[in-house]
C-alpha positions as a printed Julia matrix, in Angstrom:
214×3 Matrix{Float64}:
   0.0    0.0     0.0
   1.29   3.43   -0.91
   1.47   5.84    2.03
  -1.15   8.52    1.7
  -2.3   11.63    3.54
  -6.05  11.64    4.16
  -6.57  14.71    6.3
  -4.35  17.68    6.99
  -4.76  21.12    8.49
  -2.01  23.68    8.92
  -1.62  27.14   10.44
   2.18  27.35   10.07
   3.9   30.73    9.75
   7.6   31.21    9.06
   9.68  34.16    8.01
  10.36  33.85    4.3
  14.12  33.94    4.9
  13.76  31.03    7.35
  12.0   28.93    4.71
  14.92  29.4     2.31
  17.37  28.66    5.13
  15.49  25.46    5.96
  15.73  24.07    2.45
  19.37  25.14    2.05
  20.35  22.82    4.92
  17.63  20.14    4.71
  18.23  16.5     3.75
  15.31  15.57    1.51
  13.58  12.15    1.6
  15.15   9.6    -0.76
  12.18   9.81   -3.13
  12.84  13.5    -3.76
  15.97  14.62   -5.58
  15.4   18.34   -5.15
  12.77  20.99   -4.55
  12.02  24.05   -6.64
  11.07  27.11   -4.62
   9.26  29.68   -6.73
   7.27  32.78   -5.95
   4.31  34.08   -7.93
   3.25  37.46   -6.61
   2.1   36.72   -3.04
   2.22  32.93   -3.36
   5.17  30.67   -2.51
   5.29  27.22   -4.14
   7.72  24.44   -3.14
   7.61  21.69   -5.79
   9.13  18.21   -5.49
  11.54  16.91   -8.12
  11.43  13.1    -8.34
  14.64  11.18   -7.65
  13.71   8.41  -10.1
  12.71   8.4   -13.74
   9.58   6.3   -13.17
   7.51   9.48  -12.9
   6.74  11.16  -16.18
   7.94  14.72  -16.56
   4.36  15.6   -17.44
   3.02  14.26  -14.1
   2.47  17.04  -11.56
   4.47  16.22   -8.44
   3.48  17.18   -4.92
   3.95  20.78   -3.9
   3.62  22.88   -0.77
   1.78  26.15   -1.18
   1.93  29.2     1.09
   0.67  32.77    0.96
   3.23  35.52    1.52
   2.24  38.35    3.87
   4.02  41.2     5.66
   4.13  41.51    9.44
   5.6   44.41   11.38
   8.2   43.49   13.98
   9.31  45.72   16.86
  12.74  45.78   18.44
  12.71  45.12   22.19
  15.26  44.21   24.83
  14.43  40.55   24.14
  14.81  40.87   20.38
  12.36  41.4    17.53
   8.72  40.58   18.2
   5.27  41.23   16.74
   3.93  42.95   19.86
   5.05  46.55   20.46
   7.04  46.94   23.69
   5.51  48.48   26.78
   6.31  52.25   26.72
   7.45  52.0    30.34
  10.07  49.43   29.38
  11.2   51.49   26.39
  12.76  50.22   23.22
  15.61  50.83   20.87
  15.6   54.39   19.56
  15.41  55.19   15.88
  13.48  53.54   13.08
  13.76  52.55    9.44
  10.33  53.78    8.35
   9.88  57.23    6.88
   6.55  57.73    8.61
   8.02  57.21   12.08
   9.4   60.67   12.8
  10.75  61.74   16.18
   8.25  62.52   18.93
   9.28  65.66   20.81
   8.41  66.47   24.39
   5.95  69.26   25.09
   5.11  71.57   27.97
   2.0   71.0    30.04
  -0.33  73.7    31.34
   1.87  74.13   34.42
   4.95  74.83   32.36
   6.54  71.46   33.2
   8.13  69.34   30.5
   6.05  66.26   29.73
   7.75  62.91   29.32
   9.05  62.38   25.79
   7.47  59.49   23.87
  10.11  56.87   23.1
  10.43  55.92   19.46
  10.76  52.19   18.77
  12.6   50.52   15.92
  10.3   48.53   13.65
  10.51  46.78   10.33
   8.28  44.91    7.88
   9.15  41.23    7.44
   7.71  38.81    4.86
   6.17  35.61    6.18
   5.24  32.38    4.39
   1.87  31.19    5.72
   1.14  27.5     5.1
  -2.5   27.74    6.1
  -5.46  25.59    5.13
  -6.45  21.99    4.52
  -4.67  19.36    2.45
  -6.01  20.57   -0.88
  -4.67  24.05   -0.14
  -1.3   23.34    1.51
  -0.27  19.96    0.04
  -1.25  19.55   -3.6
  -0.94  16.78   -6.23
  -0.67  13.02   -5.68
   2.76  11.97   -6.98
   5.32  12.06   -4.12
   2.56  13.24   -1.8
   3.7   11.4     1.32
   7.44  12.26    1.03
   6.42  15.9     0.61
   4.2   15.54    3.68
   7.3   14.42    5.59
   9.02  17.58    4.39
   6.09  19.64    5.67
   6.3   17.91    9.07
   9.99  18.76    9.36
   9.22  22.31    8.31
   6.59  22.45   11.09
   9.22  21.35   13.62
  11.5   24.1    12.32
   8.77  26.73   12.66
   8.19  28.56   15.93
   4.56  29.45   15.26
   1.55  27.46   14.1
   0.01  24.0    14.26
   0.06  21.02   11.9
  -2.41  18.16   12.36
  -2.81  15.24    9.97
  -4.01  11.67    9.49
  -2.03   9.48    7.11
  -1.91   5.8     6.17
   1.55   4.25    6.6
   2.13   0.49    6.1
  -1.63  -0.18    6.22
  -2.02   1.68    9.5
  -3.53   5.08   10.23
  -1.09   7.45   11.91
  -2.0   10.77   13.56
   0.41  13.71   13.56
   0.25  16.86   15.67
   2.99  19.51   15.81
   2.44  22.71   17.79
   4.84  25.7    17.74
   7.74  23.54   16.59
   7.15  20.7    19.07
   5.73  17.27   18.25
   2.77  16.42   20.49
   0.94  13.19   21.17
  -2.05  12.55   18.91
  -4.72   9.88   18.54
  -7.44   8.98   16.05
 -11.07   8.82   17.14
 -13.54   6.97   14.94
 -17.07   8.37   15.02
 -20.28   7.57   13.14
 -20.95   9.41    9.93
 -24.15  11.4    10.52
 -25.24  10.59    6.97
 -25.36   6.88    7.85
 -27.69   7.26   10.82
 -31.25   5.98   10.58
 -33.7    8.39    9.07
 -35.95   7.97   12.11
 -33.34   9.69   14.26
 -33.53  12.84   12.18
 -36.17  15.52   11.97
 -38.51  15.27    8.99
 -39.15  18.92    8.27
 -41.67  18.11    5.53
 -43.98  16.12    7.83
 -43.79  17.63   11.28
 -46.9   18.25   13.37
 -45.18  21.12   15.17
 -44.7   23.04   11.94
 -47.71  24.69   10.4
 -48.15  26.02    6.89
 -50.32  28.86    8.18
C-alpha cells in the first residue's frame, strides 16, 4: 500500500528567509531529488523533483503552497517581536520607516516638560503562511507522502503554528500533531458518519406536526 495523507490542516507561519534557510540545509527524503522554490506574486510554491525516472515529466508532483504576507516586527530588549514593547520598558531608539518621525516632548499647562514618547525601531518582514487543509497546503498526488514528511519537518522548524494530519503508513492510520515547533501526542477517534444514521433519528421537516403552513 502506498502511504497517503487523508486529512491535513495547517496554520504554520515562518519568516520567508527562514523557509529558504530550511531548504538550504535540509536532507530531503530519498524519493525526492530536489525541490524548486518559486514565488508568484504573493504565493510561494515548493515543488518536489522526483529522484527516479519512473515518474513522467508531465506528471504534476506534490507541492507545498503558502501565501506571503508582511508583518511588522518591533525591536525590544528581548529581540524582535510582533507585539510593540511596553512604553514604560522602552525600546531601541530610531526607526527605518519614513513615517516614524521623532516625537518631541511638550510643555504641560503648568509649564513642566512632559515625558518624551520613546520611538521604537520597527521593520516589515515577509512571512510564508502555510494555512489551510490538504487541498490548499499539500497539492498533487505523486510524491505526496514524502512531501508531507518535508512539511512535518518544516513544522518542527517553525516557531509558530500548528500542523495536524491523518495518514496511512504500512496499512495503519497514523495521527500527527505539531504545535509551535514541538511534536505532540495525537490519537485517532472513529465516530459515526451522521449521513449513515437511521432516518428515524432525524427531523422530517416536511412532515412535522409542530410546523404549520399557516
